[in-house]
TIGUBA-764678 format. One record per residue: residue number from 1; y, x, z of N, C-alpha, C, CB in turn. Coordinates in steps of 0.1 Angstrom, whole numbers, m for minus. Each point is the difference from the previous one (the first is absolute). Glycine has a CB too. Layout:
+-----+-------+-------+-------+-------+-------+-------+-------+-------+-------+-------+-------+-------+
: seq :   n_y :   n_x :   n_z :  ca_y :  ca_x :  ca_z :   c_y :   c_x :   c_z :  cb_y :  cb_x :  cb_z :
+-----+-------+-------+-------+-------+-------+-------+-------+-------+-------+-------+-------+-------+
: NUM :     Y :     X :     Z :     Y :     X :     Z :     Y :     X :     Z :     Y :     X :     Z :
...
+-----+-------+-------+-------+-------+-------+-------+-------+-------+-------+-------+-------+-------+
END
This chain:
+-----+-------+-------+-------+-------+-------+-------+-------+-------+-------+-------+-------+-------+
: seq :   n_y :   n_x :   n_z :  ca_y :  ca_x :  ca_z :   c_y :   c_x :   c_z :  cb_y :  cb_x :  cb_z :
+-----+-------+-------+-------+-------+-------+-------+-------+-------+-------+-------+-------+-------+
:   1 :    62 :    76 :    75 :   m14 :     0 :     2 :    m6 :     0 :   m14 :     1 :   m12 :    22 :
:   2 :   m10 :    21 :   m25 :    m6 :     2 :   m12 :   m12 :   m10 :    m2 :     7 :    23 :     0 :
:   3 :   m13 :   m27 :    10 :   m12 :    m9 :    m1 :     0 :   m11 :    10 :   m13 :    20 :   m10 :
:   4 :    12 :   m32 :     6 :    m2 :   m10 :     9 :    m9 :   m10 :    m7 :    22 :     3 :    12 :
:   5 :   m31 :   m10 :    m5 :    m9 :    m9 :    m6 :    m3 :   m13 :     8 :    m9 :    20 :   m12 :
:   6 :     5 :   m30 :     5 :    m5 :   m12 :     6 :   m11 :    m4 :    m9 :    22 :    m7 :    10 :
:   7 :   m34 :     5 :    m5 :   m11 :    m4 :    m8 :    m1 :   m16 :     1 :   m13 :    22 :     5 :
:   8 :    14 :   m28 :   m17 :     0 :   m14 :    m1 :   m12 :    m4 :   m10 :    25 :    m2 :     4 :
:   9 :   m32 :    m9 :    m1 :    m9 :    m5 :    m9 :     8 :    m7 :   m11 :   m19 :    m3 :    18 :
:  10 :    12 :    m1 :   m29 :     7 :    m5 :   m12 :     8 :   m13 :     4 :   m18 :    10 :   m15 :
:  11 :    12 :   m20 :    22 :     8 :   m12 :     4 :    12 :     3 :     8 :   m20 :   m12 :    m1 :
:  12 :    19 :    21 :    11 :    11 :     4 :     9 :    11 :     7 :    m8 :   m16 :     2 :    20 :
:  13 :    12 :     7 :   m29 :     9 :     7 :    m9 :     8 :   m10 :    m9 :   m14 :    20 :     1 :
:  14 :     7 :   m29 :    m6 :     6 :   m10 :    m8 :    10 :    m9 :     8 :   m20 :     0 :   m15 :
:  15 :    16 :    m4 :    27 :     8 :    m8 :     9 :    13 :     8 :     4 :   m21 :   m12 :     8 :
:  16 :    19 :    25 :    m6 :    11 :     8 :     4 :     9 :     4 :   m11 :   m13 :     8 :    18 :
:  17 :     9 :   m11 :   m30 :     8 :     3 :   m12 :    m1 :    15 :    m5 :    15 :   m17 :     8 :
:  18 :   m26 :    23 :    m5 :    m2 :    14 :    m4 :   m13 :     2 :    m8 :    13 :     7 :    20 :
:  19 :   m18 :   m18 :   m25 :   m13 :     2 :    m8 :     4 :     7 :   m13 :   m10 :   m21 :    10 :
:  20 :     1 :    28 :   m16 :     3 :     8 :   m13 :     2 :   m11 :   m11 :   m15 :    20 :     7 :
:  21 :    27 :   m19 :   m13 :     3 :    m8 :   m11 :    12 :     7 :    m8 :    m8 :   m21 :    12 :
:  22 :    10 :    16 :   m24 :     9 :     5 :    m9 :    15 :    m3 :     5 :   m17 :    m2 :   m19 :
:  23 :    24 :    12 :    23 :    14 :    m2 :     4 :     9 :    m6 :   m10 :    m3 :    18 :    16 :
:  24 :    m1 :   m16 :   m29 :     8 :    m6 :   m11 :    m1 :   m15 :    m1 :    m2 :    22 :   m11 :
:  25 :    m7 :   m28 :    18 :    m2 :   m14 :    m1 :    12 :    m7 :     6 :   m25 :     2 :     0 :
:  26 :    26 :   m15 :    m3 :    11 :    m8 :     6 :    m4 :    m6 :    14 :     8 :    m6 :   m24 :
:  27 :   m20 :    10 :    28 :    m4 :    m6 :    13 :     6 :     7 :    12 :   m22 :    m6 :   m11 :
:  28 :    28 :    m1 :    20 :     6 :     6 :    12 :    m8 :    m6 :    12 :    23 :     3 :   m11 :
:  29 :   m26 :     5 :    20 :    m7 :    m4 :    12 :     9 :     2 :    12 :   m23 :     5 :   m10 :
:  30 :    26 :   m16 :    17 :     8 :     1 :    12 :    m8 :    m2 :    12 :    19 :    m8 :   m13 :
:  31 :   m18 :    18 :    22 :    m7 :    m1 :    13 :    10 :     3 :    11 :   m23 :     7 :   m11 :
:  32 :    22 :   m14 :    21 :    10 :     2 :    11 :    m3 :    13 :     7 :     3 :   m24 :     3 :
:  33 :     7 :    32 :     1 :    m3 :    12 :     7 :    m9 :    m2 :    12 :    22 :     8 :    m7 :
:  34 :   m21 :   m18 :    14 :    m8 :    m3 :    12 :   m15 :    m2 :    m4 :    20 :   m11 :    12 :
:  35 :   m23 :     4 :   m23 :   m13 :    m2 :    m5 :    m6 :    14 :    m4 :     5 :   m24 :    m7 :
:  36 :     3 :    31 :    m1 :    m5 :    13 :    m5 :    m3 :     9 :    12 :    14 :    m2 :   m21 :
:  37 :    m6 :     3 :    31 :    m2 :     9 :    12 :   m12 :    m5 :     8 :    25 :     5 :     1 :
:  38 :   m27 :   m18 :     0 :   m12 :    m5 :     7 :   m12 :     5 :    m7 :    13 :   m20 :     8 :
:  39 :   m14 :    18 :   m21 :   m12 :     4 :    m7 :    m2 :    15 :     0 :     2 :   m20 :   m15 :
:  40 :     9 :    27 :    13 :    m1 :    15 :     0 :    m4 :     5 :    14 :    18 :     1 :   m19 :
:  41 :   m13 :    m6 :    29 :    m4 :     5 :    14 :   m15 :    m4 :     3 :    24 :    m2 :     8 :
:  42 :   m29 :    m9 :   m13 :   m14 :    m4 :     2 :    m9 :    11 :    m7 :     6 :   m25 :     2 :
:  43 :    m2 :    28 :   m14 :    m8 :    10 :    m8 :     2 :    14 :     5 :     2 :   m15 :   m19 :
:  44 :     9 :    18 :    24 :     3 :    14 :     5 :    m9 :     2 :    12 :    24 :     0 :    m9 :
:  45 :   m26 :   m10 :    18 :    m8 :     1 :    12 :   m14 :     3 :    m4 :    15 :   m15 :    12 :
:  46 :   m20 :    11 :   m24 :   m14 :     2 :    m4 :    m3 :    13 :    m7 :    m1 :   m25 :    m1 :
:  47 :    11 :    34 :     1 :    m2 :    13 :    m7 :     7 :    11 :     7 :    m2 :   m12 :   m21 :
:  48 :    m3 :    24 :    18 :     6 :    13 :     4 :     2 :     8 :   m12 :   m10 :    m1 :    23 :
:  49 :    22 :     8 :   m24 :     3 :     9 :   m11 :     6 :    13 :     6 :     4 :   m19 :   m16 :
:  50 :   m10 :    30 :    12 :     6 :    13 :     3 :     3 :     7 :   m13 :   m14 :     1 :    22 :
:  51 :    27 :     1 :   m24 :     4 :     6 :   m13 :     7 :    13 :     2 :     2 :   m23 :    m9 :
:  52 :    m3 :    31 :    m1 :     8 :    13 :     0 :     4 :     4 :   m14 :   m13 :     8 :    21 :
:  53 :    25 :    m1 :   m22 :     4 :     4 :   m13 :    m7 :    13 :    m4 :    23 :   m10 :     5 :
:  54 :   m25 :    11 :   m18 :    m6 :    12 :    m6 :    10 :     6 :   m10 :   m24 :   m10 :     3 :
:  55 :    20 :    21 :    m8 :    10 :     7 :   m10 :     2 :    m9 :   m12 :    m8 :    22 :     8 :
:  56 :    m2 :   m30 :   m11 :     1 :    m8 :   m13 :     1 :   m15 :     3 :   m12 :    18 :   m12 :
:  57 :    13 :   m23 :    24 :     0 :   m14 :     3 :    m3 :    m3 :    14 :    m7 :    m4 :   m23 :
:  58 :    m4 :    m4 :    26 :    m4 :    m3 :    13 :   m15 :    m3 :     1 :    23 :    m9 :     4 :
:  59 :   m28 :    10 :     8 :   m14 :    m4 :     3 :     1 :    m9 :    12 :   m11 :    21 :   m10 :
:  60 :     1 :   m30 :    10 :     0 :   m10 :    12 :   m15 :    m3 :     3 :    23 :   m10 :    m7 :
:  61 :   m26 :     9 :    20 :   m12 :    m5 :     5 :     2 :   m15 :     3 :    m7 :    23 :     9 :
:  62 :     0 :   m31 :   m15 :     2 :   m15 :     2 :   m13 :    m6 :     6 :    17 :    m2 :   m20 :
:  63 :   m15 :    m5 :    31 :   m11 :    m7 :     6 :     4 :   m15 :     1 :    m9 :    21 :    13 :
:  64 :     3 :   m29 :   m21 :     4 :   m14 :    m1 :   m12 :   m10 :     3 :    18 :     7 :   m17 :
:  65 :   m15 :   m17 :    25 :   m10 :    m9 :     4 :    m5 :    m8 :   m12 :     9 :    m1 :    23 :
:  66 :     0 :    m2 :   m33 :    m3 :    m8 :   m12 :     6 :     7 :   m12 :    m1 :   m21 :    13 :
:  67 :    m4 :    18 :   m24 :     6 :     5 :   m13 :    13 :    m7 :    m3 :   m23 :     6 :    m8 :
:  68 :    30 :     0 :    m1 :    12 :    m6 :    m5 :     9 :    10 :    m7 :    m1 :   m15 :    19 :
:  69 :    14 :    14 :   m18 :     9 :     8 :    m8 :     8 :     9 :    10 :     3 :   m18 :   m18 :
:  70 :    m4 :    31 :    15 :     8 :    10 :     7 :    13 :     2 :    m8 :   m21 :    12 :    10 :
:  71 :    32 :   m13 :    m4 :    13 :     2 :    m6 :     5 :    14 :     5 :     5 :   m25 :    m1 :
:  72 :    m1 :    34 :    m9 :     5 :    13 :     3 :    15 :    m1 :    m3 :   m22 :    12 :    m5 :
:  73 :    30 :    m7 :    14 :    15 :    m1 :    m1 :     5 :    11 :    m9 :     2 :   m11 :    23 :
:  74 :    m8 :    12 :   m35 :     5 :     9 :   m10 :     3 :    m8 :   m13 :   m14 :    19 :    10 :
:  75 :    25 :   m17 :   m16 :     3 :    m8 :   m12 :   m12 :     1 :   m11 :    25 :     4 :     4 :
:  76 :   m29 :   m16 :    m9 :   m11 :     0 :   m10 :     4 :     8 :   m12 :    m7 :   m23 :     8 :
:  77 :    m3 :    31 :   m13 :     2 :     8 :   m12 :   m14 :     1 :    m5 :    20 :    13 :     8 :
:  78 :   m23 :   m18 :   m21 :   m13 :     1 :    m5 :    m6 :    14 :    m1 :     6 :   m20 :   m13 :
:  79 :     2 :    30 :    14 :    m5 :    14 :     0 :    m6 :     4 :    13 :    17 :     5 :   m17 :
:  80 :   m14 :   m12 :    28 :    m6 :     3 :    13 :   m15 :    m1 :    m1 :    21 :    m8 :    12 :
:  81 :   m28 :    17 :    m5 :   m15 :    m1 :     0 :    m4 :    m3 :    15 :    m3 :    16 :   m20 :
:  82 :    m5 :   m26 :    21 :    m5 :    m3 :    14 :   m15 :     0 :    m1 :    20 :   m15 :     5 :
:  83 :   m26 :    21 :     5 :   m15 :     0 :     2 :    m3 :    m7 :    14 :    m3 :    21 :   m15 :
:  84 :    m8 :   m27 :    15 :    m6 :    m6 :    13 :   m13 :     6 :     1 :    13 :   m22 :    m2 :
:  85 :   m16 :    30 :    12 :   m12 :     7 :     3 :    m4 :     9 :   m12 :    m8 :   m19 :    15 :
:  86 :    18 :    25 :   m21 :    m2 :     9 :   m11 :    m1 :    m6 :   m14 :   m11 :    14 :    16 :
:  87 :    10 :   m28 :   m17 :    m2 :    m6 :   m13 :    14 :    m6 :    m4 :   m24 :    m6 :     5 :
:  88 :    27 :     7 :   m18 :    13 :    m5 :    m5 :     1 :   m15 :     4 :     0 :    17 :   m19 :
:  89 :    12 :   m21 :    23 :     3 :   m14 :     4 :    11 :    m6 :    m9 :    m7 :     5 :    24 :
:  90 :     5 :   m18 :   m28 :    10 :    m7 :    m8 :    12 :    m3 :     9 :   m17 :    m9 :   m15 :
:  91 :    29 :    12 :    10 :    12 :    m3 :     7 :     8 :   m11 :    m7 :     2 :    24 :     8 :
:  92 :     7 :   m31 :    m1 :     8 :   m10 :    m5 :    13 :    m1 :     8 :   m21 :   m13 :    m8 :
:  93 :    30 :     5 :     2 :    13 :    m2 :     7 :    m2 :   m10 :    12 :    13 :     4 :   m21 :
:  94 :    m9 :     0 :    33 :    m1 :    m8 :    12 :    13 :     0 :     7 :   m25 :     5 :     2 :
:  95 :    28 :   m15 :     5 :    13 :    m1 :     8 :    12 :     2 :    m9 :   m12 :     8 :    21 :
:  96 :    11 :   m13 :   m33 :    11 :     1 :   m10 :     5 :    14 :    m3 :     7 :   m21 :     9 :
:  97 :   m17 :    30 :   m11 :     4 :    13 :    m5 :    m8 :    12 :     6 :    22 :   m10 :    m4 :
:  98 :   m30 :     8 :    14 :    m8 :    10 :     7 :   m14 :     1 :    m6 :    14 :    m3 :    21 :
:  99 :   m21 :    13 :   m16 :   m14 :     2 :    m6 :   m10 :    m8 :     9 :     6 :    23 :    m8 :
: 100 :   m14 :   m31 :     1 :   m11 :    m8 :     6 :   m13 :     5 :    m4 :    15 :   m20 :     1 :
: 101 :   m25 :    20 :     8 :   m14 :     4 :    m3 :    m9 :   m10 :     8 :     7 :    25 :    m3 :
: 102 :   m17 :   m31 :    m5 :   m10 :    m8 :     6 :   m10 :     9 :     7 :     4 :   m19 :   m17 :
: 103 :    m8 :    15 :    29 :    m9 :     8 :     8 :   m10 :    m9 :     8 :    17 :    19 :     1 :
: 104 :   m29 :   m15 :     0 :   m10 :    m8 :     8 :     2 :     3 :    14 :   m16 :     0 :   m18 :
: 105 :    11 :    m8 :    27 :     0 :     3 :    15 :    m8 :    12 :     3 :     4 :   m24 :     5 :
: 106 :    m1 :    30 :     7 :    m7 :    12 :     4 :     9 :    12 :     1 :   m21 :    m9 :    m9 :
: 107 :    15 :    21 :    10 :     7 :    12 :     1 :     1 :     7 :   m14 :    m8 :     3 :    24 :
: 108 :    20 :     0 :   m28 :     2 :     6 :   m14 :    10 :    11 :     1 :    m5 :   m21 :   m10 :
: 109 :     4 :    31 :     0 :    10 :    10 :    m1 :     8 :    m3 :   m13 :   m14 :    17 :    13 :
: 110 :    26 :   m19 :   m12 :     9 :    m3 :   m12 :     9 :    12 :    m3 :     1 :   m24 :     6 :
: 111 :     0 :    28 :   m18 :     9 :    11 :    m4 :     8 :    m4 :   m12 :   m17 :    17 :     8 :
: 112 :    30 :   m15 :    m7 :    10 :    m3 :   m10 :     6 :    14 :    m5 :     5 :   m23 :    10 :
: 113 :    m6 :    25 :   m23 :     5 :    12 :    m6 :    12 :    m4 :    m9 :   m22 :    12 :     1 :
: 114 :    33 :    m6 :     1 :    12 :    m2 :    m9 :     0 :     9 :   m12 :    12 :    m7 :    21 :
: 115 :    m7 :     3 :   m32 :     0 :     8 :   m12 :     9 :    12 :     1 :    m5 :   m20 :   m13 :
+-----+-------+-------+-------+-------+-------+-------+-------+-------+-------+-------+-------+-------+
END
């Protein structure tokens, strides 16, 4: 699967151990699989994502009840370009190596372009 996402607000992302932070730090966050799945399923129920591959990456229509972090199952690379509704978006490492993007609630178009 090229794209999967769960929208989490900052406290939930922190609790689930996927908040944006420096992976080089000595901090380790342990979350039980059951707790992670519980939070992820609650958030997944509050959003719809329709994604498709493009010649240079992917596009997705995201409709989220609340704002939070969208995790794209593509290995993080600072050369990747992500836009939300046509505007450049800041990316960060999420889920220990994938692309994360902060997004507000509502309907948005996300595009990821690979170098």
